[in-house]
Steps between C-alpha positions, in 0.01 A plus 500: 500500500680542172348560158718410207352611170758505228798689636298683768544393858254637752462437872180561693514499879219327687421565866615189689261583786200490268588161355617352831179603673284331235711184530463503879872560556710755684709720268830353626373145442374596152841645406681188627268273304550710186880480540474121542275484193224338703254758372440481128443817298341512157504841329302565184498811282166618363432496126227646277251686723714420808821654365676703769389268781669210674364202692717361779394173661672383819456135603583350838375167634134494393466878500510746211502879479452668164574869447413700192731800468520793265819601315614708801456211746177628657273220617175490301357185662586220741342155506568200717 
């Protein structure tokens, strides 16, 4: 994931195994689908009381995994 705020560019790594498992996919299949852009990713940066957090939503078929991460990329919550 990338966060572009002004001239800053930040990347946060997300564990593919965590997301793949919640989507019901093997890691290799998840990575292939990401490369083919068959999994959609929406990344949002927290504002106001949520500043310093990020929400990453992964969509595939009729499934969704949403991660809330802190500024260091640590997972705070996972919902499906």
